[in-house]
C-alpha positions as CSV (number, residue, x, y, z in Angstrom):
1,X,89.8,8.0,134.4
2,X,87.4,7.4,137.1
3,X,86.5,11.2,137.1
4,X,85.6,11.1,133.5
5,X,83.5,7.8,133.8
6,X,81.6,9.4,136.8
7,X,81.0,12.4,134.6
8,X,79.6,10.3,131.9
9,X,77.3,8.2,134.1
10,X,76.0,11.3,135.8
11,X,75.4,12.9,132.6
12,X,73.1,10.2,131.7
13,X,71.2,10.2,134.9
14,X,71.3,13.9,135.3
15,X,69.6,14.4,131.8
16,X,67.2,11.6,132.3
17,X,66.1,13.3,135.6
18,X,66.0,16.7,133.8
19,X,63.9,15.4,131.0
20,X,61.5,13.7,133.2
21,X,61.1,16.8,135.3
22,X,60.3,18.9,132.1
23,X,57.7,16.5,131.0
24,X,55.9,16.2,134.4
25,X,56.3,19.9,135.4
26,X,54.9,22.2,132.9
27,X,55.9,25.7,133.3
28,X,56.8,29.0,131.5
29,X,60.5,28.0,131.8
30,X,60.2,24.5,130.2
31,X,61.8,23.8,127.0
32,X,59.6,20.6,126.3
33,X,56.4,22.6,126.4
34,X,57.7,25.6,124.6
35,X,58.8,23.5,121.6
36,X,55.1,22.1,121.6
37,X,53.6,25.7,122.0
38,X,55.7,27.3,119.4
39,X,55.1,24.5,117.1
40,X,51.4,24.5,117.5
41,X,51.5,28.4,116.9
42,X,53.2,28.0,113.5
43,X,50.8,25.1,112.7
44,X,47.8,27.3,113.3
45,X,49.5,30.0,111.2
46,X,50.2,27.6,108.4
47,X,46.4,26.6,108.4
48,X,45.2,30.2,108.5
49,X,47.6,32.3,106.3
50,X,49.5,29.7,104.2
51,X,52.0,31.1,101.7
52,X,51.6,28.1,99.2
53,X,47.8,27.7,99.4
54,X,47.7,24.4,97.6
55,X,50.3,22.6,100.0
56,X,48.4,20.5,102.6
57,X,49.0,21.5,106.2
58,X,49.9,18.1,107.0
59,X,52.4,18.1,104.1
60,X,54.7,15.4,102.9
61,X,56.8,14.0,105.7
62,X,55.1,16.2,108.2
63,X,55.1,13.3,110.9
64,X,58.8,12.5,110.2
65,X,59.8,16.1,110.8
66,X,57.7,16.2,114.1
67,X,59.6,13.0,115.1
68,X,63.0,14.7,114.3
69,X,62.1,17.7,116.4
70,X,61.7,15.6,119.4
71,X,64.5,13.4,118.6
72,X,67.2,16.2,117.9
73,X,66.0,18.3,120.9
74,X,65.6,15.7,123.6
75,X,66.1,12.0,122.8
76,X,69.6,12.3,121.0
77,X,70.8,14.1,124.3
78,X,69.4,11.3,126.3
79,X,70.8,8.6,124.3
80,X,74.3,9.8,123.9
81,X,75.2,13.5,123.4
82,X,74.7,15.1,126.8
83,X,76.8,12.5,128.6
84,X,79.5,12.3,126.0
85,X,79.7,16.2,125.5
86,X,80.1,16.6,129.4
87,X,83.2,14.2,129.2
88,X,84.6,16.0,126.2
89,X,84.1,19.5,127.7
90,X,85.8,18.3,130.9
91,X,88.6,16.8,129.1
92,X,89.2,19.8,126.9
93,X,89.2,22.3,129.9
94,X,91.4,20.0,131.9
95,X,93.8,20.0,129.0
96,X,93.8,23.7,128.7
97,X,94.6,24.0,132.4
98,X,97.4,21.5,132.1
99,X,99.2,23.1,129.2
100,X,98.6,26.7,130.2
101,X,99.5,26.5,133.9
102,X,96.0,26.4,135.2
103,X,94.3,28.9,132.8
104,X,90.5,28.4,133.0
105,X,88.3,29.5,130.1
106,X,85.2,29.8,132.0
107,X,86.9,31.7,135.1
108,X,88.5,34.3,132.6
109,X,85.1,35.6,131.6
110,X,85.5,38.9,129.9
111,X,81.7,39.6,130.2
112,X,81.8,39.0,133.9
113,X,80.8,42.6,134.7
114,X,78.4,43.1,131.8
115,X,74.6,43.4,132.5
116,X,72.7,40.2,131.6
117,X,71.0,41.9,128.7
118,X,74.5,42.7,127.1
119,X,75.7,39.0,127.8
120,X,72.9,37.5,125.9
121,X,73.0,40.0,123.1
122,X,76.7,39.4,122.7
123,X,76.3,35.7,122.9
124,X,73.5,35.6,120.6
125,X,75.2,37.6,117.8
126,X,78.6,35.5,118.4
127,X,76.7,32.3,118.3
128,X,74.9,33.2,115.1
129,X,78.0,34.3,113.4
130,X,79.8,31.2,114.2
131,X,76.9,29.2,113.5
132,X,76.7,30.9,109.9
133,X,80.4,29.8,109.1
134,X,79.7,26.1,110.3
135,X,76.6,26.3,108.0
136,X,78.8,27.2,105.1
137,X,81.2,24.4,106.1
138,X,78.4,21.9,106.1
139,X,77.9,22.7,102.1
140,X,81.5,23.2,101.3
141,X,82.9,19.9,102.7
142,X,81.8,16.8,100.7
143,X,81.9,14.7,103.8
144,X,79.8,17.1,106.0
145,X,77.4,17.7,103.0
146,X,76.5,14.1,103.1
147,X,75.1,14.6,106.7
148,X,73.4,17.9,105.8
149,X,71.7,16.3,102.9
150,X,69.1,15.0,105.5
151,X,68.0,18.6,106.3
152,X,67.9,19.3,102.5
153,X,65.7,16.2,101.8
154,X,62.6,18.3,102.7
155,X,60.5,18.5,99.4
156,X,57.6,20.3,100.9
157,X,58.5,23.1,103.4
158,X,56.9,23.8,106.7
159,X,57.8,24.7,110.4
160,X,58.6,21.3,111.5
161,X,61.4,20.9,108.8
162,X,63.4,23.4,111.0
163,X,64.6,20.5,113.2
164,X,64.9,17.8,110.5
165,X,68.7,17.2,110.6
166,X,71.3,14.4,110.9
167,X,72.4,13.9,114.6
168,X,76.0,14.6,113.4
169,X,75.2,18.2,112.9
170,X,74.8,18.6,116.7
171,X,78.2,17.3,117.3
172,X,79.7,19.5,114.4
173,X,78.0,22.7,115.6
174,X,78.5,22.3,119.3
175,X,82.1,21.2,118.8
176,X,83.1,24.2,116.7
177,X,80.8,26.6,118.8
178,X,82.5,25.8,122.0
179,X,85.8,27.5,122.1
180,X,84.6,31.1,120.9
181,X,81.7,30.9,123.4
182,X,83.6,29.4,126.2
183,X,86.2,32.3,125.7
184,X,83.3,34.6,126.3
185,X,82.4,32.7,129.4
186,X,79.2,31.7,127.7
187,X,79.6,28.0,127.4
188,X,77.6,25.5,125.2
189,X,74.2,25.9,126.9
190,X,71.9,28.5,125.7
191,X,70.2,30.9,127.9
192,X,66.6,30.2,128.1
193,X,65.3,33.5,126.5
194,X,67.9,33.3,123.5
195,X,67.0,29.5,123.0
196,X,63.3,30.1,122.7
197,X,63.9,33.0,120.5
198,X,66.0,31.3,118.0
199,X,63.8,28.1,118.1
200,X,60.8,30.3,117.3
201,X,62.7,32.2,114.5
202,X,64.0,29.0,112.9
203,X,60.4,27.6,112.8
204,X,59.3,30.8,111.3
205,X,62.1,30.7,108.6
206,X,60.9,27.1,107.5
207,X,57.2,28.0,107.8
208,X,54.7,27.9,104.9
209,X,53.6,31.5,105.7
210,X,54.7,35.0,104.3
211,X,54.5,37.9,106.5
212,X,54.8,41.7,105.6
213,X,58.1,43.4,106.9
214,X,56.2,46.0,108.8
215,X,54.2,43.0,110.6
216,X,57.5,41.3,111.4
217,X,59.1,44.6,112.7
218,X,56.1,45.1,114.9
219,X,56.5,41.6,116.2
220,X,60.2,42.1,117.1
221,X,59.2,45.6,118.7
222,X,56.6,43.6,120.8
223,X,59.2,41.1,121.9
224,X,61.6,44.0,122.8
225,X,58.6,45.5,124.8
226,X,58.0,42.3,126.7
227,X,61.7,42.4,127.8
228,X,61.3,45.8,129.1
229,X,58.0,45.9,130.7
230,X,58.7,42.7,132.5
231,X,62.1,44.0,133.9
232,X,63.9,41.0,132.2
233,X,67.5,40.7,131.3
234,X,68.4,43.1,134.2
235,X,66.5,46.0,132.6
236,X,64.5,47.8,135.1
237,X,62.9,50.6,133.1
238,X,59.4,49.8,134.1
239,X,60.3,48.3,137.6
240,X,57.8,50.4,139.5
241,X,55.3,51.0,136.8
242,X,51.7,49.9,137.2
243,X,50.1,47.0,135.3
244,X,48.0,49.6,133.2
245,X,51.2,51.4,132.2
246,X,52.9,48.3,131.1
247,X,49.9,47.2,129.0
248,X,49.6,50.8,127.5
249,X,53.2,50.8,126.6
250,X,53.2,47.6,124.5
251,X,51.2,49.2,121.5
252,X,54.0,51.9,121.5
253,X,56.8,49.2,121.4
254,X,54.9,47.4,118.5
255,X,54.5,50.5,116.6
256,X,58.0,51.7,116.9
257,X,59.2,48.3,116.0
258,X,57.0,48.3,112.8
259,X,58.3,51.7,111.8
260,X,61.9,51.3,112.6
261,X,62.3,47.8,111.3
262,X,59.6,47.5,108.6
263,X,61.7,48.3,105.6
264,X,65.1,46.9,106.9
265,X,64.0,43.7,108.9
266,X,64.7,41.5,105.8
267,X,68.4,42.6,105.8
268,X,68.7,41.8,109.5
269,X,66.6,38.8,110.2
270,X,66.2,35.6,108.1
271,X,62.7,34.9,106.5
272,X,60.8,32.1,104.7
273,X,61.0,34.3,101.4
274,X,64.9,34.2,102.0
275,X,65.4,30.7,103.5
276,X,63.4,28.9,100.8
277,X,66.3,29.6,98.3
278,X,68.6,27.8,100.6
279,X,66.7,24.7,100.0
280,X,66.3,25.3,96.2
281,X,66.8,22.3,93.9
282,X,68.3,24.5,91.2
283,X,70.9,27.2,91.7
284,X,73.2,29.2,89.4
285,X,76.4,27.6,88.6
286,X,78.5,30.3,90.5
287,X,76.4,29.4,93.6
288,X,76.6,25.6,93.7
289,X,77.9,25.5,97.3
290,X,74.7,27.1,98.5
291,X,73.2,30.5,99.3
292,X,71.4,32.1,102.3
293,X,73.3,30.4,105.1
294,X,71.9,32.7,107.9
295,X,70.1,30.7,110.7
296,X,68.4,33.7,112.6
297,X,70.2,36.7,111.2
298,X,70.4,37.3,107.5
299,X,73.0,40.1,107.8
300,X,75.9,37.8,107.4
301,X,74.7,36.8,104.0
302,X,74.5,40.4,102.8
303,X,77.8,41.3,104.3
304,X,79.6,38.3,102.7
305,X,77.7,38.4,99.3
306,X,75.9,35.0,99.8
307,X,72.3,36.4,99.8
308,X,70.2,35.2,96.8
309,X,66.5,36.1,96.2
310,X,65.9,36.3,92.5
311,X,62.1,36.2,93.1
312,X,59.7,35.3,95.7
313,X,60.4,31.6,95.4
314,X,56.8,30.8,96.5
315,X,56.6,27.5,94.4
316,X,60.2,26.7,93.5
317,X,61.3,22.8,93.5
318,X,63.0,22.1,96.9
319,X,65.9,19.6,97.5
320,X,69.0,18.8,95.5
321,X,70.1,16.8,92.4
322,X,69.9,13.0,93.4
323,X,67.2,13.5,96.2
324,X,65.0,11.1,94.1
325,X,67.2,8.2,95.3
326,X,67.9,9.7,98.8
327,X,66.8,7.6,102.0
328,X,63.2,8.6,102.9
329,X,62.8,7.3,106.4
330,X,64.2,7.9,109.7
331,X,66.4,4.9,110.2
332,X,68.1,5.1,106.9
333,X,68.5,8.9,107.2
334,X,70.3,8.9,110.5
335,X,72.8,6.2,109.3
336,X,73.4,8.1,105.9
337,X,76.8,9.7,105.4
338,X,79.0,7.1,107.0
339,X,81.4,5.6,104.4
340,X,79.4,7.3,101.6
341,X,81.0,9.5,99.0
342,X,79.2,12.5,97.6
343,X,77.7,11.8,94.3
344,X,75.7,14.7,93.5
345,X,75.7,18.3,93.3
346,X,75.2,20.7,96.3
347,X,72.3,23.0,96.6
């Protein structure tokens, strides 16, 4: 018991020191300032190329969503999640070792000899697939839907709505993610590059912008190019290349990305045009449990027949039946769902 108490205490002190260091030491490998930079980028895009031109940049509940971003990304971990999850993970792993004569999930890593790029790609795809099923569960379960309503209480969509969600969702997602990711030797914590990529794409899905598929494909090609020319992820194709060659290669990556992904990007990656329907107030009777559950990838929705884009959805009503009486402030939203019974339809 003393071991787990020490883990709990060290979890608090460790995360506090980590968060303090993040804030006081800006760098290119800093979650705190990447969240700010990515958010500012999409704020500017919503200002310059808004999809819903009549919607204010500082839309309804904008500042509430901004607070949610920092609460769910940092403050919640500081208050309880990081320390508690350390204890649960250690208890779980120790239990596995006890009942299986010393079997260690992390030590039995099937990806041990894989290159880093393959580990990250597999980890990203597996995690996104697991999250897709968890997201469906949040809609299917009446109990979990009450927590998920917080995210669906957004009535005007914008990038910051990405991280407006009930803190119980952190617990549900991380708990159900742990075993499949641990079996791969990946664990609960995202690799930095994957984490920033999914953060940016989540902001994009919720943002008030609409981008042509060829442009999106070009951006994906450019991101792939950055990985290659900077020798990231153990890929050393440009290891000895000059700076001029690296710079010159980037337009080619962008062009090929646009050509290759332009027409098919919407079937692979989620988008504002697709995700807006996930937040629709009104859905057909045979879709009452929700549509378009993809977080980063949309391919799962097309594979499992949950994709739904009847038209562009630019000005559809958002929310769910009963949103008129749903709590509209942070305090009452984060306590919602405990002891409540589902009284309204899902969307």
